[in-house]
Every structure is written in structure tokens, then in C-alpha cells.
N, CA, C and O of each residue as an XYZ file, in Angstrom:
472
protein
N      28.083     94.464    142.532
C      29.539     94.557    142.544
C      29.845     95.962    142.101
O      29.092     96.463    141.266
N      30.826     96.630    142.546
C      31.357     97.906    142.283
C      32.453     97.879    141.220
O      33.000     96.810    140.948
N      32.766     98.925    140.657
C      33.882     99.054    139.687
C      35.255     98.488    140.221
O      35.988     97.797    139.512
N      35.542     98.826    141.495
C      36.769     98.313    142.008
C      36.817     96.830    142.076
O      37.866     96.246    141.802
N      35.747     96.186    142.424
C      35.685     94.708    142.501
C      35.684     94.102    141.188
O      36.203     92.996    141.037
N      35.148     94.723    140.218
C      35.137     94.211    138.835
C      36.548     94.437    138.286
O      37.031     93.572    137.555
N      37.227     95.516    138.582
C      38.627     95.697    138.137
C      39.517     94.601    138.674
O      40.268     93.951    137.945
N      39.401     94.414    140.021
C      40.250     93.347    140.667
C      40.048     91.936    140.169
O      40.975     91.128    140.112
N      38.823     91.666    139.815
C      38.526     90.267    139.228
C      39.059     90.291    137.893
O      39.770     89.331    137.594
N      38.873     91.160    137.047
C      39.436     91.254    135.819
C      40.942     91.028    135.764
O      41.461     90.240    134.973
N      41.628     91.780    136.668
C      42.976     91.699    136.646
C      43.591     90.437    137.105
O      44.716     90.091    136.744
N      42.746     89.666    138.007
C      43.071     88.396    138.452
C      43.168     87.314    137.243
O      43.720     86.233    137.452
N      42.703     87.582    136.173
C      42.628     86.670    135.040
C      44.030     86.590    134.437
O      44.718     87.603    134.311
N      44.431     85.421    134.079
C      45.790     85.206    133.529
C      45.990     86.053    132.254
O      45.132     86.052    131.372
N      47.087     86.753    132.161
C      47.517     87.466    130.968
C      46.798     88.702    130.745
O      46.862     89.235    129.636
N      46.041     89.274    131.792
C      45.207     90.453    131.689
C      46.051     91.716    131.907
O      46.920     91.714    132.779
N      45.854     92.650    131.246
C      46.471     94.027    131.530
C      45.329     95.020    131.257
O      44.466     94.760    130.418
N      45.329     96.222    132.010
C      44.481     97.159    131.868
C      45.081     98.463    131.228
O      46.294     98.670    131.250
N      44.312     99.212    130.737
C      44.725    100.550    129.951
C      43.650    101.374    129.649
O      42.496    101.027    129.898
N      43.969    102.585    129.061
C      42.996    103.574    128.547
C      43.383    103.718    127.161
O      44.160    104.652    126.959
N      43.042    103.033    126.152
C      43.401    103.210    124.787
C      42.634    104.166    124.022
O      43.008    104.592    122.929
N      41.452    104.538    124.654
C      40.501    105.393    123.929
C      40.500    106.830    124.520
O      40.697    107.854    123.867
N      40.262    106.759    125.780
C      40.263    108.129    126.502
C      40.410    107.809    128.047
O      40.489    106.648    128.448
N      40.440    108.852    128.848
C      40.689    108.709    130.276
C      39.575    108.282    131.001
O      39.678    108.124    132.217
N      38.327    108.036    130.306
C      37.004    107.624    131.006
C      36.651    106.203    130.636
O      35.596    105.726    131.056
N      37.504    105.466    129.841
C      37.117    104.103    129.453
C      38.177    103.146    129.793
O      39.127    103.058    129.015
N      38.142    102.388    130.889
C      39.035    101.463    131.287
C      38.809    100.201    130.563
O      37.702     99.664    130.574
N      39.929     99.653    129.863
C      39.777     98.565    128.937
C      40.735     97.432    129.560
O      41.841     97.700    130.029
N      40.246     96.268    129.517
C      40.922     95.093    130.006
C      41.183     94.181    128.932
O      40.201     93.736    128.337
N      42.383     93.806    128.558
C      42.858     92.960    127.477
C      43.548     91.665    127.997
O      44.296     91.706    128.975
N      43.284     90.531    127.330
C      44.047     89.325    127.467
C      44.879     89.216    126.306
O      44.354     89.267    125.194
N      46.218     89.060    126.444
C      47.085     88.930    125.347
C      46.959     89.919    124.232
O      47.201     89.639    123.058
N      46.505     91.276    124.729
C      46.322     92.308    123.746
C      44.969     92.390    123.064
O      44.799     93.262    122.213
N      43.960     91.516    123.385
C      42.775     91.552    122.891
C      41.604     91.903    123.917
O      41.501     91.259    124.961
N      40.830     92.812    123.639
C      39.889     93.441    124.494
C      38.769     92.285    124.903
O      38.190     91.626    124.040
N      38.554     92.135    126.217
C      37.417     91.367    126.792
C      36.414     92.181    127.566
O      35.283     91.744    127.780
N      36.820     93.371    127.990
C      35.974     94.097    128.957
C      36.357     95.619    128.878
O      37.515     96.035    128.873
N      35.235     96.382    128.818
C      35.466     97.992    128.860
C      34.539     98.448    129.973
O      33.402     97.990    130.089
N      35.051     99.364    130.792
C      34.334     99.759    131.802
C      34.211    101.421    131.694
O      35.200    102.153    131.724
N      32.980    101.851    131.576
C      32.895    103.363    131.377
C      32.830    103.927    132.931
O      31.918    103.758    133.740
N      34.001    104.607    133.094
C      34.072    104.998    134.604
C      33.294    106.092    135.032
O      33.026    106.201    136.228
N      32.852    107.009    134.112
C      32.060    108.159    134.431
C      30.483    107.874    134.192
O      29.710    108.811    134.389
N      30.008    106.707    133.804
C      28.713    106.538    133.474
C      27.931    106.155    134.757
O      28.408    105.326    135.531
N      26.766    106.732    134.987
C      25.942    106.306    136.161
C      24.663    105.905    135.568
O      24.079    106.653    134.784
N      24.198    104.750    135.907
C      24.852    103.801    136.795
C      25.997    103.121    136.122
O      26.140    103.160    134.900
N      26.897    102.432    137.013
C      28.073    101.913    136.539
C      27.767    100.721    135.488
O      26.824     99.946    135.652
N      28.592    100.657    134.473
C      28.360     99.636    133.541
C      29.692     99.127    132.861
O      30.739     99.774    132.891
N      29.551     97.976    132.282
C      30.763     97.305    131.585
C      30.186     96.589    130.335
O      29.074     96.066    130.262
N      31.098     96.652    129.402
C      30.789     96.102    128.128
C      31.557     94.764    127.999
O      32.774     94.764    128.181
N      30.943     93.707    127.714
C      31.433     92.329    127.749
C      31.131     91.589    126.426
O      30.012     91.700    125.924
N      32.057     90.866    125.867
C      31.974     90.069    124.777
C      30.996     88.884    125.190
O      30.983     88.398    126.321
N      30.194     88.484    124.160
C      29.165     87.355    124.581
C      28.763     86.691    123.215
O      28.609     87.307    122.160
N      28.614     85.293    123.406
C      28.115     84.410    122.320
C      26.732     85.194    121.813
O      25.905     85.618    122.620
N      26.607     85.315    120.531
C      25.452     86.009    120.008
C      24.077     85.424    120.508
O      23.213     86.206    120.905
N      23.871     84.149    120.498
C      22.663     83.636    120.873
C      22.363     83.892    122.398
O      21.260     84.291    122.769
N      23.402     83.640    123.261
C      23.298     83.798    124.695
C      23.020     85.362    124.947
O      22.255     85.726    125.841
N      23.685     86.256    124.107
C      23.465     87.692    124.283
C      21.995     87.972    124.160
O      21.459     88.792    124.904
N      21.342     87.326    123.260
C      19.996     87.710    123.055
C      19.112     87.255    124.220
O      18.244     87.993    124.687
N      19.375     85.923    124.714
C      18.669     85.525    125.798
C      18.876     86.260    127.091
O      17.954     86.419    127.890
N      20.057     86.694    127.285
C      20.470     87.642    128.497
C      19.620     88.827    128.459
O      18.987     89.186    129.452
N      19.579     89.518    127.216
C      18.866     90.736    126.987
C      17.353     90.586    127.391
O      16.749     91.436    128.046
N      16.836     89.470    126.953
C      15.517     89.250    127.194
C      15.245     89.082    128.612
O      14.322     89.685    129.159
N      16.081     88.217    129.273
C      15.802     87.828    130.623
C      16.021     88.901    131.668
O      15.414     88.921    132.738
N      16.993     89.856    131.266
C      17.424     90.857    132.248
C      17.038     92.169    131.492
O      17.898     93.040    131.357
N      15.946     92.321    131.059
C      15.525     93.584    130.298
C      15.857     94.839    130.936
O      15.442     95.094    132.067
N      16.614     95.669    130.248
C      17.086     96.892    130.717
C      18.338     96.826    131.503
O      18.994     97.864    131.587
N      18.786     95.708    132.120
C      20.043     95.515    132.725
C      21.246     94.973    132.006
O      22.413     95.139    132.361
N      20.839     94.324    130.986
C      21.653     93.948    129.959
C      21.126     94.293    128.551
O      20.047     93.887    128.120
N      21.966     95.060    127.893
C      21.536     95.720    126.709
C      22.578     95.428    125.538
O      23.672     94.969    125.865
N      22.301     95.670    124.178
C      23.357     95.622    123.290
C      24.465     96.535    123.596
O      24.309     97.609    124.177
N      25.589     96.072    123.185
C      26.844     96.841    123.595
C      26.788     98.121    123.010
O      26.590     98.294    121.807
N      26.984     99.173    123.967
C      27.146    100.638    123.607
C      28.362    100.793    122.882
O      29.429    100.462    123.398
N      28.296    101.288    121.676
C      29.454    101.617    120.791
C      30.262    100.419    120.308
O      31.401    100.564    119.864
N      29.644     99.201    120.403
C      30.369     97.975    119.991
C      29.373     97.263    119.076
O      28.206     97.619    118.913
N      30.022     96.117    118.443
C      29.256     95.298    117.730
C      27.977     94.596    118.443
O      28.178     93.695    119.257
N      26.772     94.983    118.155
C      25.743     94.672    119.006
C      25.467     93.147    119.013
O      24.897     92.614    119.965
N      25.855     92.513    118.008
C      25.748     90.964    118.072
C      26.708     90.294    119.104
O      26.377     89.286    119.729
N      27.857     90.878    119.239
C      28.900     90.086    120.080
C      29.277     90.866    121.307
O      30.219     90.444    121.978
N      28.674     91.909    121.658
C      28.898     92.638    122.968
C      27.591     93.042    123.717
O      26.588     93.407    123.103
N      27.648     92.965    124.940
C      26.532     93.422    125.797
C      27.120     94.567    126.737
O      28.278     94.571    127.153
N      26.172     95.526    127.008
C      26.532     96.495    128.114
C      25.719     95.941    129.315
O      24.538     95.631    129.157
N      26.318     95.820    130.469
C      25.903     95.265    131.645
C      25.884     96.304    132.634
O      26.872     97.022    132.793
N      24.774     96.448    133.350
C      24.774     97.487    134.519
C      25.128     96.725    135.738
O      24.480     95.735    136.077
N      26.239     97.210    136.465
C      26.832     96.407    137.535
C      25.991     96.235    138.740
O      25.864     95.142    139.292
N      25.442     97.273    139.125
C      24.594     97.114    140.456
C      23.436     96.462    140.136
O      22.813     96.063    141.120
N      22.930     96.218    139.022
C      21.594     95.596    138.850
C      21.563     94.112    138.796
O      20.486     93.518    138.861
N      22.735     93.462    138.677
C      22.828     92.040    138.551
C      23.372     91.323    139.709
O      24.198     91.935    140.385
N      23.057     90.161    140.046
C      23.751     89.353    141.061
C      25.325     89.221    140.690
O      25.744     89.022    139.550
N      26.062     89.357    141.765
C      27.573     89.228    141.541
C      27.854     87.884    140.935
O      28.770     87.893    140.112
N      27.258     86.709    141.162
C      27.721     85.583    140.496
C      27.485     85.585    139.065
O      28.344     85.150    138.298
N      26.229     86.106    138.599
C      26.019     86.334    137.180
C      27.063     87.176    136.574
O      27.665     86.781    135.575
N      27.320     88.356    137.139
C      28.384     89.290    136.615
C      29.728     88.621    136.409
O      30.384     88.808    135.384
N      30.134     87.825    137.418
C      31.480     87.097    137.263
C      31.299     86.028    136.159
O      32.238     85.825    135.390
N      30.268     85.407    136.050
C      30.095     84.411    134.882
C      30.133     85.102    133.564
O      30.716     84.540    132.637
N      29.599     86.210    133.392
C      29.661     87.084    132.113
C      31.096     87.459    131.948
O      31.569     87.350    130.816
N      31.837     87.875    132.900
C      33.205     88.290    132.744
C      34.098     87.044    132.371
O      35.035     87.133    131.577
N      33.749     85.919    132.982
C      34.512     84.778    132.586
C      34.276     84.224    131.147
O      35.162     83.760    130.429
N      32.924     84.341    130.822
C      32.433     84.007    129.351
C      33.246     84.949    128.369
O      33.870     84.489    127.412
N      33.199     86.199    128.649
C      33.878     87.090    127.769
C      35.482     86.857    127.649
O      36.059     86.872    126.561
N      36.073     86.661    128.772
C      37.480     86.375    128.807
C      37.676     85.051    127.907
O      38.478     85.037    126.973
N      36.943     84.023    128.233
C      37.072     82.765    127.556
C      36.870     82.820    126.032
O      37.570     82.164    125.262
N      35.795     83.703    125.603
C      35.638     83.857    124.141
C      36.907     84.388    123.493
O      37.293     84.001    122.390
N      37.536     85.296    124.235
C      38.689     85.980    123.593
C      39.901     85.054    123.578
O      40.647     85.001    122.600
N      40.082     84.333    124.667
C      41.129     83.419    124.701
C      41.015     82.289    123.627
O      41.986     81.910    122.972
N      39.750     81.778    123.495
C      39.431     80.744    122.478
C      39.755     81.165    121.088
O      40.067     80.350    120.219
N      39.665     82.631    120.862
C      39.854     83.108    119.491
C      41.298     83.568    119.250
O      41.591     84.085    118.172
N      42.179     83.403    120.190
C      43.667     83.798    120.068
C      44.446     82.950    119.126
O      44.203     81.745    119.190
N      45.326     83.343    118.274
C      46.233     82.487    117.596
C      46.821     81.409    118.525
O      46.901     81.567    119.743
N      47.207     80.361    117.908
C      47.967     79.271    118.657
C      49.143     79.716    119.449
O      49.402     79.287    120.573
N      49.927     80.710    118.721
C      51.087     81.155    119.340
C      50.771     81.948    120.664
O      51.591     81.892    121.581
N      49.670     82.650    120.794
C      49.363     83.424    121.865
C      48.826     82.579    123.003
O      49.034     82.815    124.193
N      48.058     81.494    122.483
C      47.599     80.540    123.511
C      48.617     80.005    124.202
O      48.586     79.951    125.431
N      49.637     79.551    123.481
C      50.758     78.826    124.066
C      51.556     79.818    125.130
O      51.979     79.436    126.221
N      51.669     81.054    124.648
C      52.266     81.939    125.488
C      51.426     82.259    126.817
O      52.002     82.403    127.895
N      50.217     82.348    126.701
C      49.228     82.545    127.683
C      49.460     81.409    128.744
O      49.561     81.714    129.932
N      49.546     80.069    128.316
C      49.484     78.991    129.092
C      50.845     79.067    129.940
O      50.915     78.621    131.086
N      51.950     79.690    129.252
C      53.239     79.586    130.030
C      53.380     80.745    131.099
O      54.396     80.843    131.786
N      52.286     81.641    131.209
C      52.350     82.721    132.110
C      52.116     82.175    133.668
O      52.134     82.967    134.609
């Protein structure tokens, strides 16, 4: 998958907005104001940081050695850096879904209710 496909997929998720809160090179996707994906636009090869369950993050890093690594500039236990072109599209979509769902599950009840109403 390329960055545009990833962007379109992230934006298709309910309650998601994009922005550049850090700099003009890091595209951030948030659900209800909470980050679930960061895309480094100028990095080659293309990559995305995604939130991940800590145990699954370790398994993924071992299984996809070099293509999924601890999150660059992120909490290494909870974030992975994923190289877009190195993984099958279905796995990448699953990882985006997982990151999104982790963030949604952690939202306060008020925001979850608001998200359901969108």
C-alpha cells in the first residue's frame, strides 16, 4: 500500500480527522482527538506508526523482523513503526484497525457515545 491508500483508509474510519500537529512532515490521524496513526511523509521507505497491544507488538516484530519495529519517537511498548511497502495490504489494514480500536476502547464514555452518534 502507498501513503495515499493508507490516508484514504484512515479517513474512512468513523470520527477520524487528519492534521499536522508536530511539523509539516508528520501526518497524524486522530479519532475523537486521540492519535492512532502517524505517517512520516518524507521517510523512505514509507512508514507509519501504529498503536498496538504490547504482547502482539512483540510477536509482530519477531515475525516481521525489520518490517515492523518499535515505534520511532513513541512509547516502544505500545507503538510500532510499520514499513508500508514491505507488508501485505491485508495485514497493514488489520494493524490500522487494531490501532484505531485500541484508541476507541480507551476513550471516555462521553466520547464513545459521541462517536456512536456520528
